C-alpha positions, 0 to 999 in steps of 0.5 A: 465782339459782340458788333463783329458776332452779329455782323456775321450773319446779319448786315451792319444796320442790324449788327449795329442794332443788336451791339447797342442794344447790349451795351445798353443793358444793365448788365454792362452798365452796372458791371462794366463800371466796376471792372468786373470779368463780366462783361469781357466773359460776355465778350469772349463769349460772343467771340466764342460763338463766332469763332465756332461759326466760323470752324464749322464753315470753314471746317479746317484744323486752324479754324478749330484750333482758333475756336479752341483757343478764344474758348480758353481765353473765355475760360481763363477770363471766367471759369464757368464759361468752360461749359461753352465747349460742352455745350457747344458738343451737345449742340452739334450732337443735336444737329447731327441726330437732327439730320442723321448723319455723323460728320466725322471731320468736324467732330475731329475738329471739335476734339482739337478744339477741345486739346487746345482748350485743355493745352492753353488753360493747364499752360496758362495756370501753370504760368501763373502759379509759377511767378505767384509761388516760384518753385511749388506751381506743380505741388498747388495743381497736384493738391487741386486735384486731391479728391479731398481738396475738390470735395471741401471746396465743392462742399464750402458753397463758396459763391453762392448767397444763403437763401439763394435759389436758382429760382432767383436766376430769372429775376437777376436776369431781368435786372441785369438784361432787361426784359426786351433783351431777353424777349428777343434773344428768346425769339432768336432761339425759337427762330434758329431752332425752325431753320433748317439751312443750318449748315 
């Protein structure tokens, strides 16, 4: 997935180099050995970015629906990846503001992708709940949207380490991905922001 994403923009040599850099990071080496969701989620992220780029180029309903399906798979692999959708919509809004041009067809495609994400995400979760707790899937889903349940879930601080701060994330990123990879990523973002030939 990483190679495919890089190959869309670069020649095979640079795409292979980027892929080798990725698989050589501590992120891949450490978490890959533990069979955690982090490595596949990185692959889904690369595929989502690639499918988004392809949908922008082709601008067809099929391409946008494909992007939505890949984004749904990413969110099903690791829930926080659902944020890729709003982030990409924000990038589209930024680009539209920069160009001072609203592309209704592109926004229709983004909307279609969002609908595909919602439908697939809900359908897969309902099927899995039905398998896990036959006959009670709908009631469990309804309980999940109960404001009291959501409030309790958010107030537990589940997934956070006591004493951890967002300021620690930079150090964690360095440990997981290495300084050269982060520096190249920052350089890539800077180059992308300076380019004016984005479609």
